[in-house]
matplotlib code that plots the C-alpha trace (Angstrom):
import matplotlib.pyplot as plt

x = [-3.6, -1.2, 1.5, 4.3, 7.3, 9.2, 8.5, 11.6, 12.6, 9.1, 7.4, 4.4, 1.6, -1.8, -4.4, -6.3, -9.4, -9.4, -13.1, -12.5, -12.7, -9.1, -7.7, -10.3, -8.0, -5.0, -6.0, -6.2, -2.9, -1.3, -2.9, -1.5, 2.0, 1.7, 0.5, 3.5, 5.8, 4.3, 4.6, 8.2, 8.9, 8.3, 11.5, 13.3, 12.4, 9.0, 6.5, 4.3, 1.2, 1.4, 2.0, -1.0, -3.3, -2.2, -2.6, -6.1, -7.1, -5.9, -7.4, -10.8, -10.7, -9.8, -11.6, -8.5, -7.7, -4.5, -2.7, -4.9, -8.2, -10.6, -13.8, -17.1, -19.7, -23.3, -26.1, -29.1, -31.2, -34.5, -35.0, -38.7, -41.5, -42.2, -44.8, -44.3, -43.9, -40.6, -40.3, -37.7, -36.4, -33.4, -30.9, -29.4, -25.6, -23.0, -20.8, -17.0, -15.2, -14.7, -17.5, -20.6, -24.0, -24.2, -20.9, -22.1, -25.8, -26.3, -25.5, -23.6, -19.8, -17.9, -15.3, -12.1, -13.2, -15.3, -17.9, -20.2, -17.3, -15.8, -19.2, -19.9, -16.5, -17.0, -20.4, -18.9, -16.1, -18.6, -20.8, -17.7, -16.6, -20.1, -20.0, -16.6, -17.8, -20.9, -18.8, -16.4, -19.3, -20.7, -17.3, -16.5, -19.8, -21.6, -20.3, -17.2, -17.3]
y = [11.7, 8.8, 7.7, 5.7, 4.1, 0.8, -1.9, -3.9, -4.3, -4.2, -1.0, 0.1, 2.6, 3.6, 5.9, 8.1, 10.1, 13.7, 14.6, 17.6, 15.8, 14.5, 17.5, 17.9, 16.6, 18.5, 21.7, 20.0, 18.3, 21.6, 23.3, 20.7, 21.1, 24.9, 24.8, 22.6, 25.0, 28.0, 26.4, 25.5, 29.1, 30.3, 28.4, 30.3, 33.7, 34.6, 36.5, 33.9, 36.1, 36.5, 32.7, 32.0, 34.2, 32.4, 29.0, 29.8, 31.2, 28.1, 25.7, 27.3, 27.6, 24.0, 22.6, 21.3, 20.7, 22.6, 23.7, 26.8, 25.5, 22.7, 21.4, 20.8, 18.4, 19.5, 17.0, 18.9, 15.8, 16.1, 13.3, 13.9, 15.5, 19.2, 19.7, 16.2, 16.4, 15.7, 12.4, 12.5, 9.1, 7.7, 6.0, 2.8, 2.9, 0.1, -0.1, 0.0, -3.3, -5.3, -3.6, -5.4, -4.0, -5.4, -3.8, -0.4, -0.4, -3.6, -3.9, -1.6, -1.7, -4.1, -2.4, -3.7, -3.2, -5.5, -2.9, -5.2, -6.7, -3.2, -1.8, -4.8, -4.5, -0.7, -1.4, -4.0, -1.6, 1.2, -1.2, -2.3, 1.3, 2.1, -0.8, 0.2, 3.8, 2.5, 0.2, 3.0, 5.2, 2.6, 1.6, 5.2, 5.9, 7.6, 11.2, 12.5, 16.1]
z = [-50.3, -51.0, -48.5, -49.9, -48.4, -47.9, -45.5, -45.3, -49.0, -50.3, -51.5, -49.5, -50.2, -48.8, -50.3, -47.8, -48.9, -47.9, -47.4, -45.2, -41.9, -42.0, -40.1, -37.3, -34.5, -35.7, -34.0, -30.6, -31.1, -32.1, -29.1, -26.7, -28.0, -28.0, -24.3, -23.4, -25.2, -23.4, -20.0, -20.7, -21.8, -18.2, -17.1, -19.9, -18.4, -20.0, -18.0, -16.0, -16.2, -20.0, -20.4, -18.1, -20.2, -23.4, -21.9, -20.6, -24.0, -25.9, -23.3, -23.6, -27.4, -27.9, -24.8, -23.1, -19.5, -18.6, -15.5, -15.4, -16.9, -16.2, -17.7, -16.0, -17.5, -17.0, -17.7, -18.8, -19.5, -17.6, -15.1, -14.4, -16.3, -15.7, -12.9, -11.4, -7.6, -6.0, -4.2, -1.4, -0.4, 1.5, -0.7, 0.6, 0.9, 1.3, 4.3, 3.7, 3.1, 6.2, 8.2, 9.5, 10.0, 13.6, 14.4, 13.4, 14.2, 16.3, 20.0, 22.2, 21.8, 24.0, 26.2, 27.7, 31.3, 33.4, 34.5, 36.5, 38.4, 39.2, 40.2, 42.5, 44.2, 44.6, 46.2, 48.6, 49.6, 50.2, 52.4, 54.3, 54.9, 56.2, 58.6, 59.9, 60.4, 62.3, 64.4, 65.3, 66.4, 68.6, 70.1, 71.0, 72.5, 69.7, 70.5, 68.8, 70.1]

ax = plt.figure().add_subplot(projection="3d")
ax.plot(x, y, z, "-o")
ax.set_aspect("equal")
plt.show()
């Protein structure tokens, strides 16, 4: 096949050999355009179920991802010889950006309260209340009946 034309004012041509492989991708291009046209026809009043059936058929025939089809890749390459025992191991993973190992697995989390101070004050208040109670019992004679 020879394509001719003009480039500016100069004549231009290129010869392309047609060895039978030149039109391999044309079917896929046609199928994409046909699917677009079918999906647009729903807005013009065509039956949505009929359009869906045609889109699915074209997508599967030409191995295209469409609104109604998807492709799944399956790797069938063997990763270990037949009969070899399985070896289960933990796989190390990375922490998300900005995280530290010590912050996740290291020490206990630091809280916003001063627990030792509050616990000490509560103990002192309890001891003071117990002393007041004992003093009150002794002052009143020990019998409150």
